[in-house]
DODO-698825 format. One line per 4 residues: their letters; for each residue x, y, z of C-alpha. Coordinates in steps of 0.1 Angstrom, whole numbers, always signed. Layout:
! residues N
a = X Y Z | ... .
END
This chain:
! residues 458
xxxx = +0 +0 +0 | +13 +35 -9 | +14 +65 +14 | -16 +86 +19 .
xxxx = -27 +107 -11 | -55 +133 -13 | -81 +134 -40 | -94 +170 -45 .
xxxx = -125 +170 -66 | -133 +204 -82 | -169 +206 -89 | -178 +181 -63 .
xxxx = -215 +191 -62 | -220 +179 -98 | -235 +148 -113 | -202 +134 -125 .
xxxx = -189 +133 -89 | -219 +115 -74 | -227 +92 -102 | -193 +81 -114 .
xxxx = -162 +94 -96 | -172 +85 -60 | -185 +50 -69 | -153 +45 -89 .
xxxx = -132 +55 -59 | -152 +31 -37 | -145 +2 -61 | -108 +11 -60 .
xxxx = -107 +13 -22 | -121 -22 -17 | -98 -38 -43 | -63 -52 -40 .
xxxx = -51 -20 -58 | -66 +3 -31 | -46 +32 -17 | -50 +54 +14 .
xxxx = -70 +84 +2 | -81 +116 +19 | -111 +130 +0 | -117 +167 -3 .
xxxx = -147 +180 -23 | -149 +216 -33 | -172 +239 -52 | -191 +272 -51 .
xxxx = -222 +257 -37 | -226 +255 +1 | -227 +221 +17 | -227 +212 +54 .
xxxx = -204 +185 +67 | -235 +162 +72 | -247 +169 +36 | -213 +160 +21 .
xxxx = -209 +129 +43 | -243 +117 +31 | -233 +123 -6 | -201 +102 -1 .
xxxx = -218 +74 +19 | -246 +72 -7 | -221 +70 -36 | -201 +43 -18 .
xxxx = -233 +23 -15 | -222 -7 +5 | -186 -5 -6 | -175 +12 +26 .
xxxx = -166 -20 +45 | -129 -20 +38 | -104 -3 +62 | -93 +20 +34 .
xxxx = -129 +31 +26 | -136 +37 +63 | -105 +59 +66 | -116 +78 +35 .
xxxx = -151 +84 +49 | -137 +95 +82 | -113 +120 +68 | -135 +134 +40 .
xxxx = -143 +170 +40 | -160 +197 +18 | -144 +231 +15 | -166 +257 -2 .
xxxx = -149 +282 -25 | -141 +294 -60 | -117 +270 -77 | -105 +298 -100 .
xxxx = -92 +318 -70 | -55 +312 -62 | -61 +317 -25 | -88 +290 -24 .
xxxx = -64 +266 -42 | -38 +273 -16 | -64 +264 +11 | -71 +231 -6 .
xxxx = -35 +222 -8 | -30 +232 +28 | -57 +207 +38 | -42 +179 +17 .
xxxx = -20 +150 +28 | +8 +135 +7 | +9 +141 -30 | -25 +155 -41 .
xxxx = -46 +146 -71 | -67 +174 -84 | -97 +161 -104 | -114 +186 -127 .
xxxx = -151 +177 -126 | -158 +210 -143 | -168 +225 -176 | -137 +230 -199 .
xxxx = -139 +268 -197 | -137 +268 -159 | -110 +242 -159 | -88 +265 -181 .
xxxx = -93 +293 -155 | -83 +270 -127 | -51 +260 -146 | -42 +297 -150 .
xxxx = -48 +302 -113 | -24 +273 -105 | +3 +291 -125 | +2 +319 -99 .
xxxx = +10 +298 -69 | +36 +272 -58 | +20 +238 -62 | +28 +209 -40 .
xxxx = +55 +184 -50 | +40 +154 -69 | +8 +172 -78 | -12 +153 -104 .
xxxx = -39 +169 -125 | -68 +149 -140 | -90 +164 -166 | -122 +152 -183 .
xxxx = -128 +155 -220 | -132 +175 -241 | -96 +186 -241 | -100 +220 -257 .
xxxx = -126 +229 -283 | -105 +223 -314 | -69 +213 -323 | -55 +248 -315 .
xxxx = -75 +249 -283 | -61 +215 -272 | -26 +227 -280 | -31 +259 -260 .
xxxx = -45 +238 -231 | -14 +215 -232 | +9 +245 -231 | -9 +259 -200 .
xxxx = -8 +225 -183 | +29 +222 -188 | +35 +255 -171 | +22 +238 -139 .
xxxx = +34 +202 -140 | +52 +178 -164 | +33 +157 -190 | +38 +124 -170 .
xxxx = +17 +138 -142 | -11 +151 -164 | -40 +126 -167 | -65 +134 -195 .
xxxx = -90 +108 -184 | -111 +87 -208 | -132 +63 -188 | -138 +43 -220 .
xxxx = -102 +32 -218 | -110 +20 -182 | -138 -3 -194 | -128 -39 -190 .
xxxx = -140 -48 -225 | -118 -23 -242 | -88 -36 -221 | -98 -72 -231 .
xxxx = -93 -63 -268 | -56 -60 -261 | -55 -96 -248 | -78 -108 -275 .
xxxx = -55 -94 -302 | -20 -101 -288 | -23 -131 -264 | -35 -157 -289 .
xxxx = -26 -169 -324 | -62 -172 -336 | -70 -136 -346 | -37 -117 -350 .
xxxx = -27 -134 -383 | -60 -124 -399 | -62 -89 -383 | -56 -69 -415 .
xxxx = -71 -57 -447 | -65 -90 -465 | -91 -106 -444 | -113 -79 -428 .
xxxx = -140 -63 -449 | -149 -35 -425 | -148 -24 -388 | -178 -8 -372 .
xxxx = -178 +8 -337 | -213 +16 -323 | -224 +34 -292 | -261 +38 -294 .
xxxx = -282 +47 -263 | -320 +47 -258 | -317 +76 -234 | -325 +111 -247 .
xxxx = -310 +143 -235 | -317 +136 -198 | -312 +172 -187 | -276 +175 -201 .
xxxx = -284 +204 -225 | -258 +227 -209 | -230 +204 -221 | -245 +182 -248 .
xxxx = -261 +210 -269 | -226 +225 -274 | -209 +192 -282 | -233 +168 -299 .
xxxx = -227 +132 -307 | -196 +138 -328 | -176 +156 -301 | -192 +138 -272 .
xxxx = -184 +103 -284 | -166 +100 -317 | -139 +126 -313 | -129 +112 -280 .
xxxx = -140 +77 -268 | -146 +60 -301 | -114 +71 -318 | -95 +56 -288 .
xxxx = -113 +23 -294 | -105 +25 -331 | -68 +29 -322 | -68 -1 -299 .
xxxx = -85 -22 -326 | -61 -11 -353 | -27 -7 -335 | +2 -29 -340 .
xxxx = +15 -50 -311 | +33 -29 -285 | +65 -44 -271 | +50 -40 -236 .
xxxx = +17 -28 -221 | +30 +3 -204 | +24 +40 -207 | +52 +46 -232 .
xxxx = +48 +17 -256 | +10 +14 -256 | +3 +51 -260 | +30 +53 -287 .
xxxx = +11 +27 -307 | -22 +44 -302 | -6 +77 -314 | +9 +60 -344 .
xxxx = -25 +47 -356 | -42 +80 -350 | -16 +99 -370 | -25 +76 -399 .
xxxx = -63 +80 -395 | -83 +103 -418 | -118 +109 -429 | -123 +85 -458 .
xxxx = -111 +99 -491 | -107 +133 -474 | -144 +139 -482 | -164 +147 -450 .
xxxx = -196 +153 -470 | -196 +119 -486 | -182 +102 -455 | -204 +115 -427 .
xxxx = -240 +117 -417 | -259 +134 -389 | -293 +132 -374 | -315 +146 -346 .
xxxx = -343 +128 -329 | -378 +141 -332 | -407 +132 -308 | -412 +95 -303 .
xxxx = -417 +67 -278 | -391 +48 -259 | -401 +18 -237 | -437 +31 -237 .
xxxx = -427 +66 -226 | -433 +96 -247 | -401 +115 -255 | -402 +151 -268 .
xxxx = -382 +161 -298 | -346 +172 -291 | -355 +206 -304 | -381 +210 -277 .
xxxx = -359 +199 -248 | -351 +224 -221 | -319 +243 -227 | -316 +235 -264 .
xxxx = -306 +263 -288 | -320 +252 -321 | -298 +275 -340 | -269 +252 -332 .
xxxx = -285 +223 -351 | -269 +199 -327 | -268 +163 -338 | -279 +134 -316 .
xxxx = -268 +108 -340 | -234 +109 -358 | -217 +85 -382 | -183 +90 -398 .
xxxx = -163 +67 -420 | -126 +68 -416 | -96 +52 -433 | -63 +42 -418 .
xxxx = -34 +48 -442 | -12 +19 -432 | -2 -13 -449 | -22 -33 -425 .
xxxx = -55 -14 -430 | -54 -1 -465 | -89 -2 -480 | -107 -11 -448 .
xxxx = -135 +13 -438 | -137 +21 -401 | -173 +33 -394 | -179 +50 -361 .
xxxx = -214 +58 -349 | -230 +72 -318 | -266 +81 -312 | -292 +90 -285 .
xxxx = -329 +82 -284 | -324 +49 -304 | -346 +19 -304 | -321 -3 -285 .
xxxx = -288 -1 -267 | -259 -11 -289 | -224 -6 -276 | -201 -28 -296 .
xxxx = -173 -33 -320 | -184 -54 -351 | -157 -68 -373 | -168 -83 -406 .
xxxx = -145 -107 -424 | -142 -110 -461 | -157 -141 -478 | -134 -169 -489 .
xxxx = -120 -163 -524 | -135 -195 -538 | -162 -218 -525 | -159 -254 -536 .
xxxx = -186 -266 -560 | -213 -284 -543 | -215 -262 -512 | -242 -236 -509 .
xxxx = -228 -204 -493 | -240 -189 -460 | -262 -159 -463 | -241 -137 -440 .
xxxx = -203 -132 -436 | -182 -143 -406 | -181 -117 -378 | -165 -110 -345 .
xxxx = -187 -89 -322 | -171 -74 -291 | -198 -60 -269 | -187 -31 -247 .
xxxx = -218 -33 -225 | -226 -59 -215 | -191 -74 -217 | -194 -103 -241 .
xxxx = -176 -118 -271 | -195 -133 -300 | -179 -151 -329 | -201 -159 -359 .
xxxx = -185 -184 -383 | -197 -204 -413 | -202 -241 -406 | -219 -271 -422 .
xxxx = -256 -269 -418 | -276 -292 -396 | -293 -319 -416 | -278 -311 -450 .
xxxx = -240 -308 -446 | -237 -292 -481 | -258 -263 -471 | -237 -239 -451 .
xxxx = -250 -218 -422 | -237 -194 -396 | -230 -207 -361 | -225 -183 -332 .
xxxx = -201 -189 -303 | -206 -165 -274 | -189 -160 -241 | -192 -136 -212 .
xxxx = -160 -117 -205 | -166 -116 -167 | -174 -89 -142 | -145 -64 -138 .
xxxx = -130 -58 -104 | -131 -20 -108 | -156 +3 -125 | -142 +23 -155 .
xxxx = -136 +53 -132 | -121 +30 -106 | -95 +19 -133 | -89 +55 -142 .
xxxx = -83 +65 -106 | -61 +35 -100 | -38 +47 -128 | -37 +82 -114 .
xxxx = -29 +72 -78 | -3 +47 -90 | +14 +72 -113 | +6 +51 -143 .
xxxx = -7 +72 -172 | -13 +42 -195 | -51 +48 -196 | -47 +86 -200 .
xxxx = -47 +105 -233 | -13 +118 -242 | -11 +155 -251 | -3 +150 -288 .
xxxx = -31 +125 -291 | -56 +149 -277 | -46 +174 -304 | -46 +148 -331 .
xxxx = -82 +136 -324 | -94 +171 -330 | -75 +173 -363 | -91 +140 -374 .
xxxx = -127 +152 -370 | -122 +189 -379 | -131 +185 -416 | -164 +169 -405 .
xxxx = -171 +198 -380 | -164 +223 -408 | -187 +206 -432 | -215 +204 -407 .
xxxx = -211 +240 -396 | -213 +250 -433 | -245 +229 -436 | -230 +208 -464 .
xxxx = -243 +176 -447 | -281 +177 -440 | -294 +172 -404 | -318 +143 -408 .
xxxx = -346 +136 -384 | -355 +103 -369 | -383 +95 -343 | -370 +88 -308 .
xxxx = -371 +51 -302 | -363 +42 -339 | -331 +28 -355 | -323 +61 -372 .
xxxx = -332 +80 -403 | -343 +61 -434 | -315 +47 -455 | -288 +45 -428 .
xxxx = -277 +10 -435 | -256 +7 -404 | -286 +14 -384 | -297 -22 -390 .
xx = -286 -49 -366 | -259 -70 -383 .
END
């Protein structure tokens, strides 16, 4: 067990803290990777000691039985104040023990002000900063943010967190690819027809207009989370799974990733849900949701086709899609293999190609392969082999926090990668802002606009 660290959560009264960060911390504290953590919450809102204790206990929800969790609960405190005020930051550091972790559960604009305030004071030795996406608002914004961060602490202590990389399924892809001889020999454009990465939700806006209406599906999911999944799917084998080698391979793939044919108009689509019904509940049109500015024309469904200009992946389309208000939850990577070059005479071919489906939620692996049919062995059919990948020890945010507390940035986004992800999608953003790609409508609770072929279940 390491010495005591302090987790300072800026914006501790927000939804992210209660719904994800604190439960993630609880999962870490009860695990074998647990560390001694003093917890400090801070924000502009007033909260009594009793109110803050109730928030923490509720978020821990039965995970407070370990000695580490008990110590964290006992030492936890809430300090009201303005996180952009250098004097308040000094107060937070004075209340800390050990090397503090400052977690920015804040909107990007406020985070930038906090970072500038940190430049005005002497920060503690070993300070680590953890930021939520989006990292900047475009490539230049990400570059400016990186420059400001480096004025405070070195890159190795900056954690640009992406909880998607903490999902056990995404981590399992590494083992699936590099720890067996079954898939790696065929993991290339000679054998794979296309790669699709889906993140469809049945939920609508759910009161997130303040953030989502400025981001939309493209920035919220594709520019960040799904490009990271693409990189892990497409990267070459690192020599070791550590922060240097793994993140270098991810960066190498993303430097070779572009909108297909350099044509964002032909290679992207966007949609917005209209009024509909989900699970028997009436859902208003996105344009009628509270807090939505209809002049922004924010998309709730985005699909972009990319290409990776490497020898391994030449000619293989990578289709990334994310949508809200859909007919069903679909969070998966679907890899479609090419048909065999020649089918022996006398065999009747299967109607669908071989596939590998990696479900991000729930965590399952499904392999669909062509086999001899039942009854008539000369009539081929598709057989499906499915396995559960098991319940992870930590939540995704637990994995992220574990990396931060153990000074392991493997699951953090490197500064140059944060900039590159903006550069990849910028042509699409420009085309959409110019209204070169129509904003199509689809009823909430449907599979998307008419004619979106990838809306269909494969």
